[in-house]
Steps between C-alpha positions, in 0.01 A plus 500: 500500500590865483672722751329696774484880458767538769731259318447689174585830669808348665625373164438842343707662776773239449502565124527876553784446747686279252452752216639775720788273600588432138489867408699618800722204582599406148497861380327396177452848355847646577665181373297515178583867439868455585538195276351695207720803563817292532410258220456776243753742650231762566645643823391849401137393564565548872544875441335725599430300817155649563375392156656156539334462840161608361525248213615227739207568732253482211662178383480361852131577529432346160690184599320486836160526331580231244655266757197546724266422210694185410511380863127559547417304184728209585380484861132538413540202267564294815171601667212265433192372678514144380753285323445166332823385338607759245157668508464800728206720583630853555412694814430859387442632852834362623671643191346843561598487869856399405531785247374763743711380792810460282495861377416630848785295652745607230422866575554427871838334422595818313384700805225669300128531559234256377386753240839458330438125488173558319676743266761234419223245439333745264828556312549123477177472301694648210684165481190280514528366143771230503541519122590870506668517841858439390490745209338769714762458771785514247360817342463671836840389634711600197477882531548481878808284462660689213333810349727499190297406188793312345506267806127423496541144367767414754297651783189308390700177485630566852140573606392161362774327700389690811139395438613137484695542825194650672285211374750255649492685832118491497506124441745456790280708730188299409687171554626611842167642616304193394767250604582350161880496530 
């Protein structure tokens, strides 16, 4: 059978904690930016520092929103009311509870208010179509990573690699939260 509402909320909190841990502990965004800058010898992108910081912050928020969306989808796929072999009957109320608690918990991990969590959830809706998600992320990452038009293809390729890395992190989070190591 399915999980109790308290268990669903606990798993949502655990998922948010793991996402925050990956972003902070593994320094995903700074590592991604630094590897691009060093890989293409684009050290001048760090100047002026205030513009670099603004672009990095926008990139970080974009990555956070996408990673959150991927984690929510992968975790909600584990919530069901009934399972008979490979057949599962989804549990929409548990999925809704997980989504709401995840975004609220993620905002709390970031030491922000619950309204920010709902704002992040709203932004994540932009990535709801799996078929277009990767292309949209690449297009939005490229100008933040490297504003030079002649580097657009390289920045988009790097954005695709970053998307794949975020997808892998989301899969790891879902496996850990739902105990499928």
